[in-house]
Structure formats: C-alpha cells, structure tokens
N, CA and C atoms as an extended XYZ file, in Angstrom:
459
Properties=species:S:1:pos:R:3:atomname:S:1:resname:S:1:resid:I:1 pbc="F F F"
N       -44.392      -26.885        8.463 N   UNK     1
C       -43.462      -27.112        8.845 CA  UNK     1
C       -42.291      -27.245        7.970 C   UNK     1
N       -42.522      -28.219        6.745 N   UNK     2
C       -41.563      -28.095        5.720 CA  UNK     2
C       -40.849      -26.689        5.663 C   UNK     2
N       -41.658      -25.930        5.011 N   UNK     3
C       -40.883      -24.672        4.881 CA  UNK     3
C       -40.295      -24.020        5.631 C   UNK     3
N       -40.783      -24.288        7.162 N   UNK     4
C       -39.330      -23.674        8.037 CA  UNK     4
C       -38.356      -24.591        8.119 C   UNK     4
N       -38.143      -26.032        7.463 N   UNK     5
C       -37.434      -26.568        7.447 CA  UNK     5
C       -36.366      -26.151        6.028 C   UNK     5
N       -37.124      -25.361        5.080 N   UNK     6
C       -36.516      -25.322        4.039 CA  UNK     6
C       -35.660      -23.953        4.130 C   UNK     6
N       -36.455      -22.840        5.062 N   UNK     7
C       -35.758      -21.641        5.471 CA  UNK     7
C       -34.854      -21.923        5.993 C   UNK     7
N       -34.949      -22.851        7.286 N   UNK     8
C       -33.681      -22.698        7.938 CA  UNK     8
C       -32.272      -23.383        7.162 C   UNK     8
N       -32.764      -24.566        6.260 N   UNK     9
C       -31.563      -25.251        5.633 CA  UNK     9
C       -30.981      -24.446        4.391 C   UNK     9
N       -31.903      -23.297        3.896 N   UNK    10
C       -31.248      -21.903        3.407 CA  UNK    10
C       -30.249      -21.267        4.018 C   UNK    10
N       -30.745      -21.007        5.040 N   UNK    11
C       -29.972      -20.045        6.207 CA  UNK    11
C       -28.403      -20.950        6.375 C   UNK    11
N       -28.496      -22.283        7.030 N   UNK    12
C       -27.416      -22.727        7.048 CA  UNK    12
C       -26.575      -23.035        5.735 C   UNK    12
N       -27.049      -23.286        4.751 N   UNK    13
C       -26.151      -23.374        3.663 CA  UNK    13
C       -25.308      -22.087        3.196 C   UNK    13
N       -26.549      -20.721        3.168 N   UNK    14
C       -25.894      -19.558        3.006 CA  UNK    14
C       -24.882      -18.835        4.121 C   UNK    14
N       -24.748      -19.378        5.113 N   UNK    15
C       -23.996      -19.173        6.500 CA  UNK    15
C       -22.614      -20.071        6.285 C   UNK    15
N       -22.851      -21.378        5.615 N   UNK    16
C       -21.535      -22.265        5.203 CA  UNK    16
C       -20.700      -21.505        4.107 C   UNK    16
N       -21.644      -21.190        2.830 N   UNK    17
C       -20.821      -20.300        1.944 CA  UNK    17
C       -20.242      -19.524        2.398 C   UNK    17
N       -20.651      -18.518        3.294 N   UNK    18
C       -20.087      -17.348        3.552 CA  UNK    18
C       -18.660      -17.685        4.338 C   UNK    18
N       -18.757      -18.624        5.239 N   UNK    19
C       -17.736      -19.105        5.899 CA  UNK    19
C       -16.644      -19.715        4.752 C   UNK    19
N       -17.419      -20.566        3.770 N   UNK    20
C       -15.954      -21.109        3.189 CA  UNK    20
C       -15.683      -20.055        2.003 C   UNK    20
N       -16.291      -19.190        1.635 N   UNK    21
C       -15.825      -18.227        0.717 CA  UNK    21
C       -14.932      -17.171        1.280 C   UNK    21
N       -15.019      -16.937        2.491 N   UNK    22
C       -13.681      -16.198        3.391 CA  UNK    22
C       -12.900      -16.872        3.362 C   UNK    22
N       -12.655      -18.161        3.630 N   UNK    23
C       -11.427      -18.651        3.897 CA  UNK    23
C       -10.545      -18.702        2.657 C   UNK    23
N       -11.021      -18.207        1.340 N   UNK    24
C        -9.947      -18.384        0.226 CA  UNK    24
C        -8.566      -17.475        0.787 C   UNK    24
N        -7.472      -18.099       -0.040 N   UNK    25
C        -6.091      -17.488        0.213 CA  UNK    25
C        -6.285      -16.311       -0.309 C   UNK    25
N        -6.065      -15.097        0.266 N   UNK    26
C        -5.847      -13.656       -0.107 CA  UNK    26
C        -4.331      -14.004       -0.606 C   UNK    26
N        -4.094      -13.486       -1.758 N   UNK    27
C        -3.022      -13.032       -2.359 CA  UNK    27
C        -2.526      -11.709       -2.062 C   UNK    27
N        -1.368      -11.139       -1.687 N   UNK    28
C        -1.034      -10.211       -1.046 CA  UNK    28
C        -0.799       -9.041       -2.476 C   UNK    28
N        -1.413       -8.060       -2.289 N   UNK    29
C        -1.375       -7.146       -3.727 CA  UNK    29
C         0.226       -6.698       -3.847 C   UNK    29
N         0.568       -6.064       -4.868 N   UNK    30
C         1.618       -5.924       -5.105 CA  UNK    30
C         1.694       -4.384       -5.526 C   UNK    30
N         3.013       -3.733       -5.500 N   UNK    31
C         3.477       -2.391       -5.822 CA  UNK    31
C         3.748       -2.460       -7.298 C   UNK    31
N         3.264       -1.442       -8.258 N   UNK    32
C         3.753       -1.596       -9.543 CA  UNK    32
C         4.532       -0.107       -9.758 C   UNK    32
N         4.607        0.767       -9.013 N   UNK    33
C         5.267        2.082       -9.222 CA  UNK    33
C         4.702        2.935       -8.705 C   UNK    33
N         5.253        4.199       -8.732 N   UNK    34
C         5.056        5.408       -8.591 CA  UNK    34
C         4.825        6.250       -9.596 C   UNK    34
N         3.871        7.277       -9.888 N   UNK    35
C         3.588        8.302      -10.861 CA  UNK    35
C         2.963        9.878       -9.892 C   UNK    35
N         3.022       10.881      -10.943 N   UNK    36
C         2.479       12.026      -10.079 CA  UNK    36
C         3.275       12.522       -9.255 C   UNK    36
N         4.598       12.491       -9.038 N   UNK    37
C         5.354       12.559       -8.033 CA  UNK    37
C         5.358       14.453       -7.866 C   UNK    37
N         5.043       14.885       -6.571 N   UNK    38
C         4.925       16.383       -6.608 CA  UNK    38
C         5.435       16.823       -5.445 C   UNK    38
N         6.239       17.830       -5.111 N   UNK    39
C         6.835       18.088       -3.702 CA  UNK    39
C         5.988       19.503       -3.285 C   UNK    39
N         5.692       19.905       -2.323 N   UNK    40
C         4.963       20.995       -2.129 CA  UNK    40
C         5.695       21.651       -0.761 C   UNK    40
N         5.231       23.008       -0.837 N   UNK    41
C         6.081       23.784        0.554 CA  UNK    41
C         7.525       23.387        1.107 C   UNK    41
N         8.394       23.131       -0.263 N   UNK    42
C         9.626       22.988        0.551 CA  UNK    42
C        10.222       23.233        1.521 C   UNK    42
N        10.112       24.727        1.795 N   UNK    43
C        11.086       25.100        2.762 CA  UNK    43
C        10.328       25.325        3.990 C   UNK    43
N         9.080       25.561        4.122 N   UNK    44
C         8.255       25.861        5.503 CA  UNK    44
C         7.966       24.465        6.139 C   UNK    44
N         7.086       23.714        5.129 N   UNK    45
C         6.652       22.295        5.992 CA  UNK    45
C         6.472       21.338        4.873 C   UNK    45
N         7.850       20.643        4.446 N   UNK    46
C         7.973       20.074        3.208 CA  UNK    46
C         6.862       18.845        3.241 C   UNK    46
N         6.109       18.609        2.052 N   UNK    47
C         5.466       17.403        1.897 CA  UNK    47
C         5.727       16.897        0.096 C   UNK    47
N         5.496       15.631        0.387 N   UNK    48
C         5.752       15.059       -0.811 CA  UNK    48
C         4.349       14.397       -1.338 C   UNK    48
N         3.848       14.362       -2.456 N   UNK    49
C         2.659       13.590       -2.822 CA  UNK    49
C         3.141       13.030       -4.086 C   UNK    49
N         2.127       11.495       -3.962 N   UNK    50
C         2.591       10.786       -5.500 CA  UNK    50
C         1.420        9.703       -5.472 C   UNK    50
N         1.394        8.758       -6.663 N   UNK    51
C         0.440        7.873       -6.526 CA  UNK    51
C         1.152        6.673       -6.803 C   UNK    51
N         0.725        5.582       -5.569 N   UNK    52
C         1.392        4.483       -5.472 CA  UNK    52
C         0.734        3.376       -6.592 C   UNK    52
N         1.044        2.871       -7.434 N   UNK    53
C         0.296        1.968       -7.969 CA  UNK    53
C         0.427        0.411       -7.324 C   UNK    53
N        -0.935        0.099       -7.173 N   UNK    54
C        -1.149       -0.932       -6.495 CA  UNK    54
C        -1.850       -2.055       -7.253 C   UNK    54
N        -1.396       -3.368       -7.274 N   UNK    55
C        -2.117       -4.459       -8.397 CA  UNK    55
C        -2.897       -5.659       -7.355 C   UNK    55
N        -3.798       -5.869       -7.720 N   UNK    56
C        -4.750       -7.042       -6.681 CA  UNK    56
C        -4.459       -8.225       -7.927 C   UNK    56
N        -3.945       -9.256       -7.481 N   UNK    57
C        -3.853      -10.328       -8.189 CA  UNK    57
C        -4.927      -11.434       -8.414 C   UNK    57
N        -5.850      -11.044       -7.104 N   UNK    58
C        -6.876      -11.950       -7.102 CA  UNK    58
C        -8.085      -11.692       -8.118 C   UNK    58
N        -9.072      -12.752       -7.658 N   UNK    59
C       -10.381      -12.676       -8.698 CA  UNK    59
C       -11.160      -11.915       -7.659 C   UNK    59
N       -11.022      -11.309       -7.124 N   UNK    60
C       -12.099      -10.766       -5.958 CA  UNK    60
C       -11.547       -9.420       -5.278 C   UNK    60
N       -12.271       -8.653       -5.082 N   UNK    61
C       -12.054       -7.103       -4.668 CA  UNK    61
C       -11.310       -7.271       -3.162 C   UNK    61
N       -10.535       -6.740       -2.939 N   UNK    62
C       -10.079       -6.310       -1.630 CA  UNK    62
C        -9.868       -4.831       -1.100 C   UNK    62
N       -10.112       -4.609        0.118 N   UNK    63
C       -10.221       -3.037        0.523 CA  UNK    63
C        -8.987       -2.848        1.080 C   UNK    63
N        -8.323       -2.040        0.754 N   UNK    64
C        -7.136       -1.485        1.448 CA  UNK    64
C        -7.441       -0.361        2.641 C   UNK    64
N        -7.237       -0.767        3.727 N   UNK    65
C        -7.728       -0.172        4.837 CA  UNK    65
C        -6.612        1.171        5.474 C   UNK    65
N        -5.074        0.082        5.603 N   UNK    66
C        -4.574        0.936        6.295 CA  UNK    66
C        -3.168        0.704        5.648 C   UNK    66
N        -2.186        1.558        5.587 N   UNK    67
C        -0.606        1.359        5.006 CA  UNK    67
C         0.429        2.056        6.079 C   UNK    67
N         1.225        1.347        6.664 N   UNK    68
C         1.856        1.479        7.370 CA  UNK    68
C         3.538        1.709        6.846 C   UNK    68
N         4.019        2.406        5.857 N   UNK    69
C         5.109        2.269        5.052 CA  UNK    69
C         6.380        3.249        5.316 C   UNK    69
N         7.417        2.735        5.416 N   UNK    70
C         8.485        3.957        5.585 CA  UNK    70
C         9.339        3.773        4.182 C   UNK    70
N         9.668        4.892        3.541 N   UNK    71
C        10.404        5.165        2.391 CA  UNK    71
C        11.867        5.400        3.004 C   UNK    71
N        12.956        4.425        2.422 N   UNK    72
C        14.299        4.654        2.885 CA  UNK    72
C        15.299        4.707        1.947 C   UNK    72
N        16.277        5.552        2.079 N   UNK    73
C        17.230        5.588        1.271 CA  UNK    73
C        18.384        5.227        1.615 C   UNK    73
N        18.893        3.794        1.192 N   UNK    74
C        19.885        3.315        1.829 CA  UNK    74
C        19.487        2.596        3.074 C   UNK    74
N        20.094        2.610        4.082 N   UNK    75
C        19.072        2.590        5.397 CA  UNK    75
C        18.838        3.644        6.064 C   UNK    75
N        19.042        4.640        5.557 N   UNK    76
C        18.431        6.187        6.198 CA  UNK    76
C        17.006        5.828        6.085 C   UNK    76
N        16.281        6.599        7.166 N   UNK    77
C        14.778        6.571        6.949 CA  UNK    77
C        14.428        7.954        6.481 C   UNK    77
N        13.880        8.011        5.678 N   UNK    78
C        13.105        9.626        4.766 CA  UNK    78
C        12.164        9.860        5.630 C   UNK    78
N        10.799        9.230        5.285 N   UNK    79
C         9.472        9.522        5.993 CA  UNK    79
C         8.688        8.230        6.078 C   UNK    79
N         7.591        8.468        6.820 N   UNK    80
C         6.517        7.671        7.001 CA  UNK    80
C         5.456        8.129        5.855 C   UNK    80
N         4.666        7.060        5.414 N   UNK    81
C         3.911        7.153        4.375 CA  UNK    81
C         2.379        6.998        4.906 C   UNK    81
N         1.332        8.112        4.701 N   UNK    82
C        -0.103        7.756        5.242 CA  UNK    82
C        -0.867        7.454        3.589 C   UNK    82
N        -1.622        6.677        4.238 N   UNK    83
C        -2.657        6.249        3.179 CA  UNK    83
C        -4.023        7.338        3.209 C   UNK    83
N        -4.353        8.228        2.436 N   UNK    84
C        -5.466        9.512        2.371 CA  UNK    84
C        -6.617        8.746        2.396 C   UNK    84
N        -7.325        7.722        1.793 N   UNK    85
C        -8.826        7.218        1.766 CA  UNK    85
C        -8.551        5.659        1.791 C   UNK    85
N        -9.218        4.906        2.365 N   UNK    86
C        -9.551        3.717        2.205 CA  UNK    86
C        -9.636        3.356        0.575 C   UNK    86
N        -9.312        2.243        0.331 N   UNK    87
C        -9.333        2.193       -1.241 CA  UNK    87
C        -9.655        0.589       -1.598 C   UNK    87
N       -10.514        0.873       -2.420 N   UNK    88
C       -11.409       -0.779       -2.700 CA  UNK    88
C       -10.279       -0.783       -4.303 C   UNK    88
N       -10.002       -1.860       -4.208 N   UNK    89
C        -9.189       -2.646       -5.513 CA  UNK    89
C       -10.095       -3.817       -6.072 C   UNK    89
N       -10.369       -3.809       -7.148 N   UNK    90
C       -11.365       -5.112       -7.646 CA  UNK    90
C       -10.305       -5.770       -8.219 C   UNK    90
N       -10.897       -7.336       -8.514 N   UNK    91
C        -9.972       -8.182       -8.774 CA  UNK    91
C        -9.230       -8.061      -10.224 C   UNK    91
N        -7.985       -8.394      -10.079 N   UNK    92
C        -7.154       -8.445      -11.459 CA  UNK    92
C        -7.247       -6.731      -11.789 C   UNK    92
N        -6.874       -5.935      -10.978 N   UNK    93
C        -7.216       -4.427      -11.412 CA  UNK    93
C        -5.736       -3.646      -10.656 C   UNK    93
N        -5.682       -2.745      -11.455 N   UNK    94
C        -4.696       -1.908      -10.833 CA  UNK    94
C        -4.903       -0.568      -10.285 C   UNK    94
N        -4.848        0.050       -9.612 N   UNK    95
C        -5.197        1.475       -8.799 CA  UNK    95
C        -4.134        2.063       -8.363 C   UNK    95
N        -4.155        3.446       -8.594 N   UNK    96
C        -3.336        4.722       -7.826 CA  UNK    96
C        -3.557        4.876       -6.544 C   UNK    96
N        -3.047        4.642       -5.346 N   UNK    97
C        -3.458        5.290       -4.287 CA  UNK    97
C        -2.516        6.559       -3.862 C   UNK    97
N        -3.456        7.581       -3.650 N   UNK    98
C        -2.806        8.935       -3.216 CA  UNK    98
C        -2.094        8.822       -2.010 C   UNK    98
N        -0.815        9.297       -2.113 N   UNK    99
C         0.019        8.862       -0.584 CA  UNK    99
C         0.924       10.046       -0.538 C   UNK    99
N         0.720       10.747        0.796 N   UNK   100
C         1.763       11.816        1.401 CA  UNK   100
C         2.599       11.295        2.027 C   UNK   100
N         3.796       12.164        1.909 N   UNK   101
C         4.729       11.854        2.536 CA  UNK   101
C         5.257       13.364        3.193 C   UNK   101
N         5.747       13.083        4.656 N   UNK   102
C         5.945       14.384        5.163 CA  UNK   102
C         7.306       14.187        6.004 C   UNK   102
N         8.469       14.323        4.901 N   UNK   103
C         9.917       14.062        5.585 CA  UNK   103
C        10.194       15.326        6.375 C   UNK   103
N        11.252       15.347        7.288 N   UNK   104
C        11.798       16.271        8.146 CA  UNK   104
C        12.728       17.248        7.341 C   UNK   104
N        12.919       18.022        7.402 N   UNK   105
C        13.816       19.040        6.977 CA  UNK   105
C        15.230       18.404        7.085 C   UNK   105
N        15.554       17.968        8.054 N   UNK   106
C        16.911       16.919        8.413 CA  UNK   106
C        16.608       15.599        7.366 C   UNK   106
N        15.883       15.108        7.137 N   UNK   107
C        16.135       14.078        6.191 CA  UNK   107
C        15.888       14.233        4.403 C   UNK   107
N        15.296       15.479        4.291 N   UNK   108
C        15.691       16.246        3.240 CA  UNK   108
C        17.047       16.542        2.923 C   UNK   108
N        17.864       17.270        3.729 N   UNK   109
C        19.146       17.442        3.575 CA  UNK   109
C        20.081       16.504        3.995 C   UNK   109
N        19.805       15.220        4.329 N   UNK   110
C        20.722       14.209        4.391 CA  UNK   110
C        20.806       13.660        2.779 C   UNK   110
N        19.412       13.548        2.028 N   UNK   111
C        19.475       12.935        1.046 CA  UNK   111
C        19.910       13.716        0.156 C   UNK   111
N        19.586       15.182       -0.091 N   UNK   112
C        20.444       16.032       -0.690 CA  UNK   112
C        22.051       15.945       -0.704 C   UNK   112
N        22.442       15.498        0.432 N   UNK   113
C        24.100       15.462        0.634 CA  UNK   113
C        24.352       14.021       -0.011 C   UNK   113
N        23.456       13.179        0.323 N   UNK   114
C        23.759       11.725       -0.085 CA  UNK   114
C        23.719       11.653       -1.834 C   UNK   114
N        22.663       12.405       -2.677 N   UNK   115
C        22.727       12.495       -3.871 CA  UNK   115
C        23.794       13.404       -4.660 C   UNK   115
N        24.347       14.347       -4.012 N   UNK   116
C        25.203       14.982       -4.516 CA  UNK   116
C        26.692       14.150       -4.257 C   UNK   116
N        26.669       13.700       -3.189 N   UNK   117
C        28.216       12.718       -3.092 CA  UNK   117
C        27.913       11.590       -4.141 C   UNK   117
N        26.865       11.163       -4.440 N   UNK   118
C        26.571       10.211       -5.392 CA  UNK   118
C        27.249       10.485       -6.788 C   UNK   118
N        26.200       11.904       -7.388 N   UNK   119
C        26.827       12.418       -8.313 CA  UNK   119
C        28.213       12.924       -8.690 C   UNK   119
N        28.873       12.894       -7.713 N   UNK   120
C        30.564       13.210       -7.639 CA  UNK   120
C        31.199       11.832       -7.833 C   UNK   120
N        30.359       10.894       -7.341 N   UNK   121
C        31.008        9.609       -7.523 CA  UNK   121
C        30.927        8.792       -9.016 C   UNK   121
N        29.514        9.392       -9.481 N   UNK   122
C        29.207        8.965      -10.663 CA  UNK   122
C        27.818        7.974      -10.786 C   UNK   122
N        27.478        7.791       -9.283 N   UNK   123
C        26.325        6.875       -9.225 CA  UNK   123
C        25.140        7.660       -9.863 C   UNK   123
N        24.254        7.109      -10.125 N   UNK   124
C        22.796        7.829      -10.957 CA  UNK   124
C        21.843        7.071       -9.915 C   UNK   124
N        20.803        7.828       -9.551 N   UNK   125
C        19.504        7.053       -9.248 CA  UNK   125
C        19.927        6.355       -8.151 C   UNK   125
N        19.868        6.853       -6.806 N   UNK   126
C        20.181        6.214       -5.645 CA  UNK   126
C        18.819        4.976       -5.496 C   UNK   126
N        19.391        3.880       -4.775 N   UNK   127
C        18.142        2.802       -4.602 CA  UNK   127
C        17.369        3.788       -3.382 C   UNK   127
N        15.814        3.525       -3.656 N   UNK   128
C        15.122        3.857       -2.486 CA  UNK   128
C        14.069        2.532       -2.279 C   UNK   128
N        13.928        2.356       -0.951 N   UNK   129
C        12.462        1.558       -0.718 CA  UNK   129
C        11.823        1.759        0.135 C   UNK   129
N        10.650        1.043       -0.045 N   UNK   130
C         9.392        0.970        0.747 CA  UNK   130
C         9.485       -0.203        1.779 C   UNK   130
N         9.223       -0.119        3.258 N   UNK   131
C         9.497       -1.068        3.708 CA  UNK   131
C         8.004       -0.909        4.786 C   UNK   131
N         7.180       -2.124        5.052 N   UNK   132
C         6.257       -1.732        5.717 CA  UNK   132
C         5.166       -2.786        5.855 C   UNK   132
N         3.955       -2.258        6.155 N   UNK   133
C         2.698       -3.205        5.938 CA  UNK   133
C         1.706       -2.365        5.276 C   UNK   133
N         0.774       -3.330        4.607 N   UNK   134
C        -0.336       -2.959        3.954 CA  UNK   134
C        -1.470       -3.600        4.959 C   UNK   134
N        -2.603       -3.143        5.252 N   UNK   135
C        -3.728       -3.823        5.853 CA  UNK   135
C        -4.728       -4.021        4.754 C   UNK   135
N        -5.360       -5.255        4.543 N   UNK   136
C        -6.376       -5.680        3.399 CA  UNK   136
C        -7.472       -5.964        3.984 C   UNK   136
N        -8.685       -5.934        3.434 N   UNK   137
C       -10.020       -6.356        4.120 CA  UNK   137
C       -10.700       -6.845        3.195 C   UNK   137
N       -11.306       -8.285        3.032 N   UNK   138
C       -12.019       -8.872        2.268 CA  UNK   138
C       -13.169       -9.457        3.314 C   UNK   138
N       -14.278       -9.077        2.953 N   UNK   139
C       -15.761       -9.370        3.649 CA  UNK   139
C       -15.410       -9.179        5.117 C   UNK   139
N       -15.404      -10.018        6.097 N   UNK   140
C       -15.350       -9.367        7.486 CA  UNK   140
C       -13.884       -9.832        8.165 C   UNK   140
N       -12.788      -10.234        7.113 N   UNK   141
C       -11.564      -10.761        7.675 CA  UNK   141
C       -10.310       -9.641        7.112 C   UNK   141
N        -9.537       -9.557        8.006 N   UNK   142
C        -8.349       -8.545        7.936 CA  UNK   142
C        -7.086       -9.327        7.553 C   UNK   142
N        -6.145       -8.962        6.810 N   UNK   143
C        -5.013       -9.593        6.701 CA  UNK   143
C        -4.100       -8.402        6.479 C   UNK   143
N        -2.853       -8.759        7.163 N   UNK   144
C        -1.670       -7.552        7.077 CA  UNK   144
C        -0.440       -8.402        5.987 C   UNK   144
N        -0.302       -7.631        5.178 N   UNK   145
C         0.643       -8.192        4.374 CA  UNK   145
C         1.846       -6.844        4.293 C   UNK   145
N         3.103       -7.876        4.752 N   UNK   146
C         4.827       -7.560        4.996 CA  UNK   146
C         4.812       -6.793        3.421 C   UNK   146
N         5.569       -5.543        3.329 N   UNK   147
C         5.996       -5.154        2.089 CA  UNK   147
C         7.156       -4.561        2.222 C   UNK   147
N         8.182       -5.197        1.077 N   UNK   148
C         9.664       -4.427        0.841 CA  UNK   148
C         9.572       -4.601       -0.970 C   UNK   148
N         9.668       -3.247       -1.182 N   UNK   149
C         9.820       -2.947       -2.605 CA  UNK   149
C        10.898       -1.746       -2.877 C   UNK   149
N        11.538       -2.117       -3.875 N   UNK   150
C        12.493       -1.197       -4.320 CA  UNK   150
C        11.736       -0.063       -5.129 C   UNK   150
N        12.067        1.054       -4.861 N   UNK   151
C        11.442        2.276       -6.020 CA  UNK   151
C        12.392        2.996       -6.706 C   UNK   151
N        12.017        3.798       -7.405 N   UNK   152
C        13.023        4.903       -8.169 CA  UNK   152
C        11.945        5.852       -8.421 C   UNK   152
N        12.277        7.249       -8.117 N   UNK   153
C        11.673        8.465       -8.369 CA  UNK   153
C        11.904        8.958       -9.925 C   UNK   153
C-alpha cells in the first residue's frame, strides 16, 4: 500500500513539475542578421536564398516550427519567406535558418527601379524590413512571436 502511495505521489509531483516548467515565460527569439545571400534562376523563376541568423535569449531550447515573414522594401512587398526545415535553437545559442524567397518578376523590377532612382539621388542601401511572425514550440506549448526587423543586404 505504501509503495503504491509513493509511486502515485511521484507521478503527481512529476506532472506538477512538467506543468510548472512549461509555464515559464518564453522570451522571443531575435533576428541577428542575414548571411550567405545567393540569387538563383534570375530570369526564369527567380529565387533568393540566404541564412537568417536567429538568437535564442532563453536558457532552454525552443523549436522554430513555422515562419510567416514578408520582406518589404519601403512599403512595397517583395516576397514571402518560407522556412525550409523546423529548427531547434538551443538555449543562449545563435543559429542560421536557411530561407528561400521567391519574388515575382514585377517585384524584382520595382526593386531595381527603386534602387536606380536611389543611386541617382545619392541614397545607398535602401532600408528593407522583415515583418510577420515566428511560431515557436517549447515542450507541448506553442507561442507566436510578431517580428518587425530592419535588414540590410
């Protein structure tokens, strides 16, 4: 009888521990920058690949499950961003997420016109911005984080 009580109490304590540990506040991941920028198939089916640096400020790991981001140049939408794989980001670690952009030819043309007019006016490195949300998972719980980051290529 006593061993059944101990076994049952261990199960209850374990369950309470899991519930309390999952209630810890999850700090949002931070975008640290863009590396390995490549453009492919520029004429037929344009594709842009790069690594998006993500930093986890938490002491524990999180899984980045989904990324719904849009790249803007000024207020013009250039392309949506797809996450190629779910990525585990360990605590206090920075990782590079492989990202693929598939902008339309119209968006690329508009960007080139804008960059040319900026060059004529003497402006360099037009400001671009990532907006959207990242979906993170810790244990059984999922959290969406709104993101708005300025980027420079």
